[in-house]
Every structure is written in structure tokens, then in C-alpha cells.
PLY file of the C-alpha trace (Angstrom):
ply
format ascii 1.0
element vertex 84
property float x
property float y
property float z
element edge 83
property int vertex1
property int vertex2
end_header
-21.59 32.01 33.83
-23.60 29.78 31.48
-21.68 26.74 30.21
-22.33 24.46 27.29
-22.34 20.74 28.13
-20.36 18.53 25.75
-20.35 14.72 26.05
-17.78 12.37 24.56
-19.37 9.75 22.28
-18.23 6.97 24.66
-20.18 8.69 27.44
-23.33 8.75 25.30
-22.91 5.07 24.40
-22.26 4.12 28.03
-25.36 5.96 29.22
-27.64 4.41 26.57
-26.72 0.97 27.94
-27.87 1.85 31.46
-31.31 1.28 32.94
-33.65 4.23 32.34
-33.60 5.25 36.02
-29.80 5.59 35.99
-29.91 7.49 32.71
-32.32 10.05 34.13
-30.38 10.47 37.37
-27.12 10.99 35.50
-28.73 13.44 33.07
-30.04 15.53 35.95
-26.61 15.54 37.57
-24.91 16.49 34.28
-27.24 19.48 34.01
-26.34 20.44 37.59
-22.64 20.15 36.78
-23.16 22.39 33.75
-24.72 25.06 35.99
-21.84 25.03 38.49
-18.94 22.72 37.64
-16.77 24.05 40.46
-19.28 22.66 43.02
-18.96 19.06 41.85
-15.24 18.20 41.90
-14.77 15.49 44.53
-11.16 14.91 43.45
-8.92 15.23 40.40
-7.13 12.70 38.19
-4.83 13.32 35.22
-5.89 12.25 31.75
-3.39 10.62 29.34
-2.21 14.10 28.26
-1.53 15.11 31.87
-4.46 17.54 32.09
-6.23 17.35 35.45
-9.83 16.23 35.16
-12.40 16.85 37.87
-14.14 13.70 39.06
-17.55 13.66 40.69
-18.93 10.48 42.26
-22.71 10.10 42.47
-25.27 7.30 42.34
-22.43 4.76 42.07
-20.85 6.40 39.01
-17.69 8.46 38.54
-18.08 11.39 36.13
-14.82 12.71 34.65
-15.09 16.23 33.30
-13.06 19.24 32.35
-14.25 22.76 33.05
-12.97 24.63 29.97
-13.44 28.16 31.24
-11.93 29.79 28.14
-14.53 28.17 25.83
-17.28 28.12 28.49
-17.71 24.36 28.03
-18.04 21.54 30.50
-16.57 18.56 28.68
-17.62 15.18 30.07
-14.95 12.79 28.90
-15.83 9.61 30.77
-18.41 8.01 33.03
-17.76 4.67 34.66
-19.04 2.69 37.58
-17.38 4.02 40.72
-16.67 0.55 42.08
-14.87 -0.70 39.00
0 1
1 2
2 3
3 4
4 5
5 6
6 7
7 8
8 9
9 10
10 11
11 12
12 13
13 14
14 15
15 16
16 17
17 18
18 19
19 20
20 21
21 22
22 23
23 24
24 25
25 26
26 27
27 28
28 29
29 30
30 31
31 32
32 33
33 34
34 35
35 36
36 37
37 38
38 39
39 40
40 41
41 42
42 43
43 44
44 45
45 46
46 47
47 48
48 49
49 50
50 51
51 52
52 53
53 54
54 55
55 56
56 57
57 58
58 59
59 60
60 61
61 62
62 63
63 64
64 65
65 66
66 67
67 68
68 69
69 70
70 71
71 72
72 73
73 74
74 75
75 76
76 77
77 78
78 79
79 80
80 81
81 82
82 83
């Protein structure tokens, strides 16, 4: 199933502040997540509304996303450094 990738504005702003190498690595991984979000959930954490978000850790970053199957969207709600 083809998904649409949606990024929260805070994610976009966070990524623009990263070195170019990290930006490119994260963009590639986001495209991979879009192609198969169920393959990239390392663990889950609830958001403030209680909805479980999938979290994928790669390249020292934690990517928080929600696989909205009904809308066929992968919604990336947060990216942060995995060690912080």
C-alpha cells in the first residue's frame, strides 16, 4: 500500500538545523518508513492524547511517527536526538 509522508513543522525545522549529511540520511530513512512503516517500529510511546506512536531509532535519532492506515498517511510528529 502506498502511503503519503506528512511531516510536522517542528520536524522540518529540526531537520534544517542539522548538518547536511544527517539531513540526507534522515530523508532516506523517512522515505523507507513511508514504503513500509510496519517494518520500522522499534518500540511505542504514547503521545499527550494517549495515542501510541511508533518510534524508530537510527543514526542517533528517534523518529516518532503514526501509521494512519485509514488515511494512508505516515505522520512524522517528532524527531529528536536518541541520547537526549
